C-alpha positions as CSV (number, residue, x, y, z in Angstrom):
1,X,165.6,46.3,167.3
2,X,166.6,49.8,168.5
3,X,165.3,51.2,171.8
4,X,163.4,53.9,170.0
5,X,161.6,51.3,167.9
6,X,160.7,49.3,171.1
7,X,159.2,52.5,172.5
8,X,156.7,53.1,169.7
9,X,155.9,49.4,168.7
10,X,153.5,48.9,171.6
11,X,151.6,52.0,170.5
12,X,151.5,50.7,166.9
13,X,150.2,47.3,167.8
14,X,147.7,48.8,170.3
15,X,146.2,50.9,167.5
16,X,146.3,47.9,165.1
17,X,144.5,45.7,167.6
18,X,141.8,48.3,168.3
19,X,141.3,48.9,164.6
20,X,141.0,45.1,164.0
21,X,138.6,44.7,166.8
22,X,136.5,47.7,165.8
23,X,136.3,46.6,162.2
24,X,135.2,43.1,163.2
25,X,132.4,44.6,165.3
26,X,131.5,46.9,162.5
27,X,131.3,43.9,160.2
28,X,128.9,42.1,162.6
29,X,126.8,45.2,163.1
30,X,126.4,45.7,159.3
31,X,126.0,42.2,158.1
32,X,124.5,40.0,160.8
33,X,120.7,40.2,161.6
34,X,119.7,42.0,164.8
35,X,118.0,38.9,166.3
36,X,118.3,35.2,165.9
37,X,114.8,35.0,164.6
38,X,116.0,36.7,161.4
39,X,118.4,33.9,160.6
40,X,116.5,31.0,158.9
41,X,116.2,32.2,155.3
42,X,119.5,33.9,154.8
43,X,121.7,32.3,157.5
44,X,124.4,31.1,155.2
45,X,124.5,34.2,153.1
46,X,124.7,36.4,156.2
47,X,127.5,34.4,157.7
48,X,129.4,34.4,154.4
49,X,129.1,38.1,154.2
50,X,130.4,38.4,157.8
51,X,133.3,36.1,157.0
52,X,134.2,38.1,153.9
53,X,133.8,41.4,155.8
54,X,136.2,40.2,158.5
55,X,138.7,39.0,156.0
56,X,138.6,42.3,154.0
57,X,139.0,44.3,157.2
58,X,141.9,42.1,158.5
59,X,143.8,42.5,155.2
60,X,143.4,46.3,155.5
61,X,144.6,46.3,159.1
62,X,147.6,44.1,158.2
63,X,148.5,46.4,155.4
64,X,148.2,49.5,157.6
65,X,150.4,47.8,160.3
66,X,153.1,46.7,157.9
67,X,153.3,50.1,156.2
68,X,153.4,51.9,159.5
69,X,156.2,49.7,160.8
70,X,158.1,50.1,157.5
71,X,158.0,54.0,157.6
72,X,158.7,54.2,161.3
73,X,161.5,51.6,161.5
74,X,163.3,52.2,158.1
75,X,163.5,56.0,158.3
76,X,164.2,56.3,162.0
77,X,168.0,56.2,161.9
78,X,168.5,58.5,158.9
79,X,169.4,62.2,159.2
80,X,166.5,64.2,157.8
81,X,167.0,65.6,154.3
82,X,170.2,63.6,153.7
83,X,170.8,61.8,150.4
84,X,170.5,58.5,152.2
85,X,167.2,59.5,153.8
86,X,165.6,60.5,150.4
87,X,166.8,57.2,148.8
88,X,165.4,55.2,151.7
89,X,162.1,57.1,151.8
90,X,161.6,56.4,148.0
91,X,162.1,52.7,148.7
92,X,159.6,52.8,151.5
93,X,157.1,54.6,149.4
94,X,157.4,51.9,146.7
95,X,157.0,49.0,149.2
96,X,154.0,50.7,150.9
97,X,152.4,51.3,147.5
98,X,153.0,47.6,146.5
99,X,151.3,46.4,149.7
100,X,148.3,48.7,149.0
101,X,148.2,47.3,145.5
102,X,148.0,43.8,146.8
103,X,145.3,44.8,149.3
104,X,143.2,46.3,146.5
105,X,143.6,43.3,144.3
106,X,142.6,40.9,147.1
107,X,139.6,42.9,148.3
108,X,138.4,44.2,144.9
109,X,135.3,46.4,144.8
110,X,135.7,49.6,146.7
111,X,139.4,49.0,147.4
112,X,140.1,49.0,143.6
113,X,138.1,52.2,143.4
114,X,140.2,53.7,146.3
115,X,143.4,52.6,144.7
116,X,142.4,54.1,141.3
117,X,141.6,57.4,143.1
118,X,145.0,57.5,144.8
119,X,146.8,56.5,141.6
120,X,145.2,59.4,139.7
121,X,146.4,62.1,142.1
122,X,149.4,63.9,140.9
123,X,150.4,65.6,144.2
124,X,151.3,62.5,146.2
125,X,154.7,60.7,146.0
126,X,155.3,59.5,142.5
127,X,156.0,56.0,143.7
128,X,152.3,55.6,144.7
129,X,151.2,57.0,141.3
130,X,153.4,54.6,139.4
131,X,152.5,51.5,141.3
132,X,148.8,52.1,141.7
133,X,148.2,53.3,138.1
134,X,147.9,49.7,137.0
135,X,144.5,49.5,138.7
136,X,142.9,51.8,136.1
137,X,142.5,48.9,133.7
138,X,142.1,46.1,136.3
139,X,138.8,44.5,137.1
140,X,137.4,41.0,137.2
141,X,133.9,40.1,136.0
142,X,131.4,38.1,138.1
143,X,129.7,34.9,137.0
144,X,126.6,35.4,134.9
145,X,124.1,33.5,137.3
146,X,124.8,36.1,140.0
147,X,124.4,38.9,137.6
148,X,121.1,37.4,136.3
149,X,119.8,37.4,139.9
150,X,120.5,41.1,140.3
151,X,118.7,41.9,137.0
152,X,115.6,39.8,137.9
153,X,115.4,41.1,141.4
154,X,115.7,44.8,140.3
155,X,113.4,44.6,137.2
156,X,110.9,42.1,138.5
157,X,111.0,39.9,135.4
158,X,113.0,37.0,134.1
159,X,115.8,38.1,131.7
160,X,114.3,36.1,128.8
161,X,111.0,38.0,129.2
162,X,112.8,41.4,129.0
163,X,115.4,40.8,126.3
164,X,115.3,38.9,123.0
165,X,119.0,38.3,123.3
166,X,121.4,38.7,126.2
167,X,125.1,38.0,125.9
168,X,126.2,36.3,129.1
169,X,129.8,37.3,128.6
170,X,130.4,40.9,129.7
171,X,131.9,43.4,127.2
172,X,133.3,45.5,130.0
173,X,134.0,45.0,133.7
174,X,134.8,47.7,136.3
175,X,135.3,47.8,140.0
176,X,131.5,48.2,140.8
177,X,129.7,46.8,137.8
178,X,129.9,45.0,134.5
179,X,128.3,45.7,131.1
180,X,126.5,43.2,128.8
181,X,125.3,43.5,125.3
182,X,121.6,42.7,124.7
183,X,118.7,43.1,122.3
184,X,115.2,44.3,123.3
185,X,112.1,42.5,122.2
186,X,111.8,45.0,119.3
187,X,115.3,44.3,118.1
188,X,117.0,47.4,119.4
189,X,120.6,46.9,120.6
190,X,121.3,48.0,124.1
191,X,124.0,47.9,126.8
192,X,123.0,46.7,130.3
193,X,125.1,47.8,133.2
194,X,124.6,45.6,136.3
195,X,126.0,46.3,139.8
196,X,127.8,43.5,141.6
197,X,125.9,41.6,144.3
198,X,126.2,42.7,148.0
199,X,128.0,45.9,147.2
200,X,125.9,48.0,149.7
201,X,126.9,45.7,152.6
202,X,130.5,45.7,151.6
203,X,130.4,49.5,151.2
204,X,129.3,50.1,154.8
205,X,132.0,47.7,156.1
206,X,134.8,49.1,153.9
207,X,134.0,52.7,154.7
208,X,134.0,52.0,158.5
209,X,137.3,50.2,158.1
210,X,138.9,53.1,156.1
211,X,137.6,55.7,158.6
212,X,139.1,53.8,161.5
213,X,142.5,53.3,159.8
214,X,142.7,56.9,158.7
215,X,142.3,57.9,162.3
216,X,144.9,55.4,163.3
217,X,147.3,56.9,160.7
218,X,146.7,60.4,162.1
219,X,147.5,59.1,165.6
220,X,150.7,57.4,164.6
221,X,151.8,60.0,162.1
222,X,150.5,63.5,163.2
223,X,151.7,65.1,160.0
224,X,149.6,62.7,157.8
225,X,146.2,64.3,158.1
226,X,144.2,62.5,155.5
227,X,141.0,61.8,157.5
228,X,139.0,64.1,155.2
229,X,139.5,61.8,152.3
230,X,137.2,59.1,153.7
231,X,134.0,61.2,153.9
232,X,134.7,62.5,150.4
233,X,135.2,59.0,149.1
234,X,132.1,57.9,150.8
235,X,129.9,60.6,149.3
236,X,131.3,60.0,145.8
237,X,130.7,56.2,146.0
238,X,127.2,56.6,147.4
239,X,126.3,58.6,144.3
240,X,128.1,56.1,142.1
241,X,126.2,53.2,143.5
242,X,122.9,54.9,142.5
243,X,122.4,54.0,138.8
244,X,119.3,56.2,138.6
245,X,121.5,59.2,139.5
246,X,124.0,58.1,136.8
247,X,121.2,58.1,134.3
248,X,120.3,61.7,135.3
249,X,123.9,62.7,135.0
250,X,124.0,61.3,131.5
251,X,120.9,63.2,130.5
252,X,122.2,66.5,131.9
253,X,125.5,66.1,130.1
254,X,123.6,65.3,126.8
255,X,121.6,68.5,127.3
256,X,124.7,70.5,128.0
257,X,126.3,69.3,124.7
258,X,123.2,69.2,122.6
259,X,124.7,71.8,120.2
260,X,128.1,70.0,120.0
261,X,127.6,67.7,117.0
262,X,130.6,65.5,117.7
263,X,129.8,64.6,121.3
264,X,127.6,61.6,121.9
265,X,126.0,60.4,125.1
266,X,124.0,57.1,125.3
267,X,120.2,57.4,125.6
268,X,118.8,55.9,128.9
269,X,116.0,53.3,128.8
270,X,114.3,54.3,132.0
271,X,111.6,51.6,131.9
272,X,114.5,49.0,132.1
273,X,116.6,50.8,134.7
274,X,116.8,50.9,138.5
275,X,119.3,51.8,141.2
276,X,121.4,48.7,140.4
277,X,120.6,48.1,136.7
278,X,121.1,50.7,133.9
279,X,119.9,50.0,130.4
280,X,121.0,52.4,127.7
281,X,121.6,52.8,124.0
282,X,124.5,50.7,122.7
283,X,127.3,52.8,121.4
284,X,129.7,51.4,118.8
285,X,133.3,52.5,118.7
286,X,136.7,51.8,120.2
287,X,138.8,53.0,123.1
288,X,140.2,56.5,122.7
289,X,143.8,55.4,123.2
290,X,143.6,52.6,120.6
291,X,146.2,54.1,118.2
292,X,146.1,51.2,115.8
293,X,142.3,51.5,115.3
294,X,142.6,55.2,115.0
295,X,145.1,54.8,112.2
296,X,143.0,52.1,110.4
297,X,139.9,54.4,110.5
298,X,142.0,57.3,109.1
299,X,141.3,59.5,112.2
300,X,143.8,62.1,113.2
301,X,144.7,61.4,116.8
302,X,145.7,65.0,117.4
303,X,142.1,66.1,116.4
304,X,140.8,63.5,118.9
305,X,143.0,65.0,121.6
306,X,141.9,68.5,120.8
307,X,138.2,67.6,120.9
308,X,138.7,65.7,124.2
309,X,140.3,68.7,125.9
310,X,137.7,71.1,124.4
311,X,134.8,69.0,125.8
312,X,136.2,68.8,129.3
313,X,137.3,72.4,129.3
314,X,133.7,73.4,128.4
315,X,132.5,71.2,131.3
316,X,134.8,72.8,133.8
317,X,135.0,76.4,132.8
318,X,131.5,76.9,131.3
319,X,129.0,74.3,132.5
320,X,130.5,73.8,136.0
321,X,129.3,70.2,135.7
322,X,132.2,67.8,135.5
323,X,132.7,64.1,134.6
324,X,135.0,63.0,137.4
325,X,136.4,59.8,135.9
326,X,137.7,60.4,132.4
327,X,140.0,57.4,132.0
328,X,140.4,55.8,128.6
329,X,137.8,53.0,129.2
330,X,135.1,55.6,129.6
331,X,135.6,57.2,126.3
332,X,135.1,55.8,122.8
333,X,135.9,57.2,119.3
334,X,133.2,56.5,116.8
335,X,134.1,56.9,113.1
336,X,131.7,58.9,110.9
337,X,131.5,60.8,107.6
338,X,132.8,64.3,107.9
339,X,129.6,65.8,106.6
340,X,129.4,69.5,107.7
341,X,132.1,69.2,110.4
342,X,135.9,69.2,110.1
343,X,136.2,65.9,112.0
344,X,135.4,62.4,110.7
345,X,134.6,61.0,114.2
346,X,132.5,61.4,117.3
347,X,133.6,61.3,120.9
348,X,131.4,59.0,123.0
349,X,131.3,59.7,126.8
350,X,130.4,56.7,128.9
351,X,130.1,55.9,132.7
352,X,128.4,59.0,134.2
353,X,128.4,57.8,137.8
354,X,131.0,60.3,139.0
355,X,130.0,63.9,138.5
356,X,130.5,67.0,140.5
357,X,128.6,70.3,140.2
358,X,131.2,73.1,140.8
359,X,130.4,76.0,143.1
360,X,129.8,79.1,141.0
361,X,132.4,81.1,142.9
362,X,135.0,78.4,142.4
363,X,134.2,78.2,138.7
364,X,134.8,81.9,138.3
365,X,138.0,81.8,140.4
366,X,139.3,78.8,138.5
367,X,138.8,80.7,135.2
368,X,140.9,83.6,136.6
369,X,143.5,81.1,137.8
370,X,144.1,79.8,134.3
371,X,144.5,83.2,132.8
372,X,147.1,83.9,135.5
373,X,148.8,80.6,134.8
374,X,149.1,81.3,131.1
375,X,150.6,84.7,131.6
376,X,152.6,83.8,134.8
377,X,151.0,86.7,136.6
378,X,152.5,86.3,140.1
379,X,150.2,88.9,141.8
380,X,147.0,87.4,140.3
381,X,148.2,83.9,141.1
382,X,148.8,84.8,144.7
383,X,145.4,86.4,145.1
384,X,143.4,83.7,143.3
385,X,145.5,80.9,144.9
386,X,144.7,82.2,148.4
387,X,141.0,82.4,147.4
388,X,141.2,78.8,146.3
389,X,142.9,77.6,149.5
390,X,146.4,77.0,148.1
391,X,148.0,79.5,150.6
392,X,151.7,79.9,150.2
393,X,151.8,76.8,147.9
394,X,150.2,79.0,145.2
395,X,153.7,79.3,143.6
396,X,153.6,75.6,142.7
397,X,150.3,75.8,140.8
398,X,152.0,76.7,137.5
399,X,154.2,73.6,137.8
400,X,151.2,71.4,138.5
401,X,149.1,72.6,135.6
402,X,151.5,74.0,133.0
403,X,154.8,72.2,133.8
404,X,156.8,75.4,134.3
405,X,157.6,77.4,137.4
406,X,156.3,80.9,138.2
407,X,159.6,82.5,137.3
408,X,160.1,80.5,134.1
409,X,161.3,82.2,130.9
410,X,160.4,79.2,128.8
411,X,157.6,79.4,126.2
412,X,154.2,78.0,127.0
413,X,154.2,74.2,126.8
414,X,158.0,74.0,126.3
415,X,158.7,72.6,129.7
416,X,161.5,73.6,132.1
417,X,165.2,74.3,131.5
418,X,167.7,72.0,133.2
419,X,168.4,74.8,135.7
420,X,164.7,75.2,136.5
421,X,164.4,71.4,137.0
422,X,167.3,71.3,139.4
423,X,166.0,74.2,141.4
424,X,162.5,72.7,141.6
425,X,163.9,69.3,142.5
426,X,165.8,70.8,145.4
427,X,162.7,72.6,146.7
428,X,160.4,69.5,146.4
429,X,162.9,67.3,148.2
430,X,162.4,69.3,151.3
431,X,158.6,68.6,151.2
432,X,157.2,66.2,153.7
433,X,154.0,64.2,153.6
434,X,152.8,66.8,156.1
435,X,153.3,69.5,153.5
436,X,151.3,67.4,151.0
437,X,148.6,66.8,153.5
438,X,148.3,70.5,154.4
439,X,148.2,71.5,150.8
440,X,145.5,69.0,149.8
441,X,143.4,69.6,153.0
442,X,143.3,73.3,152.3
443,X,141.9,73.0,148.8
444,X,138.2,73.0,148.2
445,X,136.9,69.6,147.1
446,X,136.0,71.1,143.7
447,X,139.7,71.9,143.2
448,X,140.6,68.2,143.9
449,X,138.0,67.1,141.3
450,X,139.4,69.3,138.5
451,X,143.0,68.5,139.5
452,X,142.3,64.8,139.2
453,X,140.4,65.2,135.9
454,X,143.2,67.3,134.5
455,X,145.8,64.6,135.4
456,X,143.8,61.9,133.7
457,X,143.2,64.0,130.6
458,X,146.9,64.8,130.4
459,X,147.8,61.1,130.4
460,X,145.4,60.5,127.5
461,X,146.6,63.4,125.4
462,X,150.2,62.2,126.0
463,X,149.3,58.8,124.6
464,X,147.7,60.5,121.6
465,X,150.9,62.4,121.1
466,X,149.4,65.8,121.5
467,X,151.7,68.7,122.5
468,X,151.1,70.1,125.9
469,X,150.8,73.6,124.4
470,X,147.5,72.5,122.7
471,X,146.0,71.5,126.1
472,X,147.1,74.8,127.7
473,X,145.8,77.0,124.9
474,X,142.4,75.3,124.7
475,X,142.0,75.6,128.5
476,X,143.0,79.2,128.3
477,X,140.4,79.9,125.6
478,X,137.5,78.3,127.6
479,X,138.7,79.9,130.8
480,X,138.3,83.3,129.2
481,X,134.9,82.3,127.8
482,X,133.7,80.9,131.1
483,X,134.8,84.1,133.0
484,X,132.9,86.3,130.6
485,X,129.7,84.3,131.1
486,X,126.9,85.8,133.1
487,X,126.0,82.4,134.5
488,X,127.0,78.8,134.0
489,X,125.8,76.9,131.0
490,X,126.3,76.6,127.2
491,X,128.7,79.4,126.1
492,X,126.6,79.7,122.9
493,X,123.6,80.8,124.9
494,X,125.1,83.6,126.9
495,X,124.2,86.5,124.7
496,X,126.1,88.9,122.4
497,X,127.7,90.9,125.2
498,X,129.4,87.9,126.7
499,X,130.4,86.7,123.2
500,X,132.1,90.0,122.4
501,X,133.8,90.2,125.9
502,X,135.1,86.7,125.6
503,X,136.5,87.1,122.2
504,X,138.1,90.4,123.1
505,X,139.7,89.0,126.3
506,X,140.9,85.9,124.5
507,X,142.4,87.9,121.6
508,X,144.1,90.1,124.2
509,X,145.4,87.1,126.0
510,X,146.8,85.5,122.9
511,X,148.5,88.8,121.8
512,X,150.2,89.1,125.2
513,X,151.2,85.5,125.1
514,X,152.7,85.9,121.6
515,X,154.6,89.0,122.6
516,X,155.9,87.2,125.7
517,X,157.1,84.3,123.6
518,X,158.6,86.6,120.9
519,X,160.6,88.4,123.5
520,X,161.7,85.1,124.9
521,X,162.8,83.9,121.4
522,X,164.6,87.2,120.8
523,X,166.4,86.9,124.2
524,X,167.5,83.4,123.2
525,X,168.7,84.7,119.8
526,X,170.5,87.5,121.5
527,X,172.2,85.1,123.9
528,X,173.1,82.8,121.1
529,X,174.6,85.6,119.0
530,X,176.4,87.0,122.0
531,X,177.9,83.6,122.8
532,X,178.9,83.1,119.2
533,X,180.5,86.6,119.1
534,X,182.4,85.9,122.3
535,X,183.6,82.6,120.9
536,X,184.9,84.3,117.7
537,X,186.5,87.1,119.7
538,X,188.2,84.6,122.0
539,X,189.5,82.6,119.1
540,X,190.8,85.8,117.4
541,X,192.5,87.0,120.6
542,X,194.1,83.5,121.0
543,X,195.4,83.5,117.4
544,X,196.8,87.0,117.9
545,X,198.7,86.1,121.0
546,X,200.1,82.9,119.4
547,X,201.4,84.9,116.4
548,X,203.0,87.4,118.8
549,X,204.6,84.6,120.7
550,X,206.1,83.1,117.5
551,X,207.3,86.5,116.3
552,X,209.1,87.3,119.6
553,X,210.9,83.9,119.4
């Protein structure tokens, strides 16, 4: 062990010891009763919760200590920004992400949720995204007797007195709840979402632990300022644990899309719902990324991708009311007859626990941002980027959202040239986690929501085989519509002035885009012809000199 390592190790273990002790105390404060008189009825349950809380906190502290040691020790002896340093850093990122994955799998619940959140961010090291992305479809169900107790304690009746039928095997399981199929006494088919037992107690312990460890990370690694994530995570989960709020979110979304015939939201059964149980209309269909079933049903997957992007673009740019967790398990495709529409399917939106109402100023600026992204308008990008908190990192926003740099000459949705990729790679290799931290901390929380949502949607449209140009054009269209609106809401209810303004601006945008791409194609054609002409000229000159050489001999 090197002398430098010996110098910082006492500091690391001191922080780890304090964190472990503090989380243990937090566990006791949250779980154990205030006086011994409170023990008799729930003694064993309280002690078990305390034991579980201590184990969960200890695993988190161990993961934190191991990752801190790995980063400090492994990278200490490498020269900054050398090839060896970048290679070693990538390996450390992978090992650290794998430890976090094991922690999430062991602790389940909120840790799975936190891992899913990290894995969905596109502006953290790719090693974390790759490793943690497996958590999106990973959840274990709870035994039915425990679920039955939650239902009966929340609704005040026995399950058999509420439902004519209740399938004990869940049809879906997530990090915080599982869903069962059931039939009401009148025969109506419903889905019953039930929150796992003791989540509220676990939530308080886990949030305290995460807060302590985030402070410890900031102490050991001053460039890694991610303390702001924990309060945001806490607020989001508090809302998600309230199923009554989820029901209200679902009803608001159904109201927002009341005129969009191909979007379906399950109807809530309020008389059979509470903060921990949500009973709703049962929606038939299959997962949006099930390509085999799409083909069997004769549904065009590109149309599915287009409708998906349209729905979320309208949410972001027009309604300002955004579903924050659009992963494939939360969206079904439901076959139907074409009827009056051009599509033979409906898009069913499920799980309305994570929603964010965007600030009106942010919504307007975000609309402006997308217009600038499409046209690669550097001046507008800089102005709007500064308004949105991106600072001097604004020049990377085109790469994040459209996949091409600000100075790109490539057509929209055509990606980057090899030269542009090399240039961007060289720039990003000089980025530190401090740069990432500074960028993310400077962004408004609304921006992080739409950034995460865009990343999840991009993954789904990629599976469906949709070209990136489609996503970009749809977003541009709704950005123009949203900016023309006098207020947030359904774009169809904004009046004729907004309608004319939006159509004029969108037509103008498309015309400018087509002119830009035509000039780009002409430039490519000119370059190709010039290279071809030079090649013919060089060959002709070569043949001339060879003939001259033979003649002179």
